[in-house]
DOLUMNU-870117 format. One line per field, with one value per residue (C-alpha): x, y, z; residue number from 1. Coordinates in pm, 1 decimal, always signed. Layout:
px	c(X, ...)
py	c(Y, ...)
pz	c(Z, ...)
num	c(NUM, ...)
***
This chain:
px	c(+3423.1, +3715.6, +3961.7, +4292.1, +4483.1, +4452.9, +4682.5, +4644.3, +4284.6, +4217.8, +4064.4, +4070.1, +3850.7, +3830.4, +3580.0, +3633.3, +3818.7, +3733.6, +3875.4, +3666.7, +3845.9, +3690.3, +3817.4, +3783.7, +3649.2, +3302.7, +3090.6, +3361.3, +3499.8, +3819.2, +3634.3, +3727.3, +3506.6, +3381.0, +3200.3, +3078.5, +3213.0, +3413.2, +3668.7, +3813.6, +3941.3, +4163.9, +4267.8, +4628.8, +4724.5, +4591.8, +4757.4, +5069.4, +4861.6, +4640.4, +4950.0, +5081.7, +4744.2, +4753.4, +5103.7, +4999.3, +4710.0, +4936.7, +5162.3, +4879.4, +4781.4, +4426.2, +4569.3, +4782.0, +4501.1, +4271.7, +4538.0, +4584.2, +4209.1, +4194.2, +4428.0, +4495.3, +4856.2, +4752.0, +4558.5, +4700.1, +4831.9, +4818.2, +4635.5, +4301.1, +4354.6, +4403.2, +4698.5, +4624.5, +4503.5, +4540.5, +4270.0, +4417.8, +4070.8, +3966.9, +4313.4, +4204.7, +4379.6, +4141.3, +4184.3, +3942.2, +3915.6, +3724.6, +3623.0, +3265.8, +3024.0, +2702.3, +2493.8, +2541.1, +2588.9, +2634.2, +2957.2, +3197.9, +3031.7, +3183.5, +3203.4, +3341.5, +3364.3, +3438.8, +3529.5, +3804.6, +3875.2, +4195.2, +4357.0, +4339.5, +4530.9, +4872.4, +4785.4, +4640.1, +4948.8, +5174.2, +4975.9, +4978.3, +5349.7, +5435.9, +5221.3, +5379.7, +5729.8, +5666.8, +5462.2, +5735.0, +5969.8, +5743.8)
py	c(-5778.7, -5804.7, -6092.7, -5993.7, -6320.4, -6686.6, -6949.6, -7323.0, -7409.4, -7070.2, -6753.2, -6449.0, -6144.1, -5830.3, -5559.6, -5290.8, -5443.1, -5808.8, -6088.2, -6375.6, -6705.3, -6947.7, -7302.6, -7496.9, -7811.0, -7669.0, -7929.3, -8195.2, -8363.5, -8154.4, -7820.4, -7593.0, -7616.3, -7312.5, -7264.3, -6916.8, -6664.6, -6929.4, -7099.1, -7249.1, -7591.5, -7653.6, -7993.2, -8044.1, -8124.7, -7785.0, -7583.3, -7489.0, -7340.7, -7155.8, -7016.1, -6897.3, -6736.7, -6545.9, -6422.3, -6305.4, -6103.9, -5946.8, -5809.6, -5608.2, -5246.2, -5353.0, -5534.1, -5240.2, -4990.7, -5200.2, -5210.5, -4833.0, -4775.4, -4996.0, -4763.9, -5042.5, -5125.4, -5478.0, -5555.0, -5864.7, -6025.1, -6405.3, -6406.6, -6364.5, -6718.1, -7035.0, -7266.4, -7495.5, -7842.9, -8136.6, -8403.7, -8728.8, -8880.1, -8632.1, -8489.8, -8128.2, -7854.1, -7652.5, -7295.7, -7095.0, -6737.9, -6467.2, -6652.2, -6641.6, -6743.2, -6578.5, -6804.1, -6881.5, -7252.1, -7472.9, -7663.9, -7690.2, -7716.8, -7739.2, -7393.5, -7328.0, -6956.1, -6783.0, -6430.3, -6296.1, -5931.0, -5833.0, -5714.2, -6069.1, -6232.7, -6164.8, -6344.6, -6637.6, -6664.2, -6661.1, -6945.6, -7152.2, -7093.7, -7201.2, -7512.0, -7604.3, -7553.3, -7785.0, -8045.8, -8088.8, -8205.6, -8496.3)
pz	c(-2865.8, -3098.0, -3119.2, -2969.8, -3006.0, -3091.1, -2939.7, -3009.1, -2909.8, -2750.7, -2895.8, -2670.3, -2720.1, -2512.1, -2437.0, -2178.0, -1886.3, -1947.2, -2159.6, -2292.8, -2343.8, -2590.9, -2621.2, -2947.6, -2777.8, -2712.3, -2538.5, -2543.3, -2231.8, -2245.0, -2251.6, -1960.2, -1653.6, -1469.7, -1142.5, -1224.3, -977.5, -793.5, -1010.3, -1323.7, -1429.5, -1731.2, -1864.1, -1759.0, -2116.8, -2225.9, -1949.0, -2148.1, -2431.6, -2183.0, -2009.6, -2344.9, -2427.3, -2097.0, -2179.2, -2524.7, -2382.0, -2120.3, -2396.2, -2547.6, -2474.3, -2379.7, -2074.8, -1962.6, -2015.9, -1796.5, -1524.8, -1545.1, -1514.4, -1204.6, -1009.1, -764.2, -684.6, -580.7, -899.4, -1059.2, -743.2, -735.0, -398.6, -578.6, -717.9, -512.6, -552.2, -848.6, -753.8, -990.9, -988.5, -1123.7, -1176.9, -1445.0, -1534.1, -1476.0, -1279.9, -1057.5, -932.8, -721.8, -839.3, -1027.3, -1342.7, -1468.1, -1737.1, -1846.6, -1624.9, -1257.0, -1188.1, -888.8, -925.5, -1214.3, -1556.2, -1905.5, -2058.1, -2402.1, -2314.9, -1984.6, -1876.5, -1651.5, -1567.3, -1744.7, -1420.8, -1279.3, -1564.2, -1411.2, -1086.8, -1277.3, -1493.7, -1186.9, -1029.4, -1349.2, -1413.7, -1059.3, -1093.7, -1427.6, -1287.8, -991.7, -1180.2, -1443.3, -1169.1, -1064.9)
num	c(1, 2, 3, 4, 5, 6, 7, 8, 9, 10, 11, 12, 13, 14, 15, 16, 17, 18, 19, 20, 21, 22, 23, 24, 25, 26, 27, 28, 29, 30, 31, 32, 33, 34, 35, 36, 37, 38, 39, 40, 41, 42, 43, 44, 45, 46, 47, 48, 49, 50, 51, 52, 53, 54, 55, 56, 57, 58, 59, 60, 61, 62, 63, 64, 65, 66, 67, 68, 69, 70, 71, 72, 73, 74, 75, 76, 77, 78, 79, 80, 81, 82, 83, 84, 85, 86, 87, 88, 89, 90, 91, 92, 93, 94, 95, 96, 97, 98, 99, 100, 101, 102, 103, 104, 105, 106, 107, 108, 109, 110, 111, 112, 113, 114, 115, 116, 117, 118, 119, 120, 121, 122, 123, 124, 125, 126, 127, 128, 129, 130, 131, 132, 133, 134, 135, 136, 137, 138)
***
């Protein structure tokens, strides 16, 4: 995998049709949480940087090539991701969707690195942008 972009605490690499997101806070409380194959949780304070990282990846040819290979007009739709849910107890935003780690786990576990198929980044970014737009009005 080769690094395709770095934004704030995030380093994104890509291989084939997948992107790996690595967060700088490996093992720390604020590390992303993943329920492999089921969902993703990002600290609310880190959501803006994650949103920007998604946008940077979507500007690159690797993203568009993956979408072209998919040959699916619905690839990238937000419906593959749930509406974001904020948990005030831990200050994380949770989304169900196609995020995974190398090892299956039961429940959300800290994961310094996780993988998402490139075609699903658009839907994730739509969900996060909508959440950020409504949460800033609270």
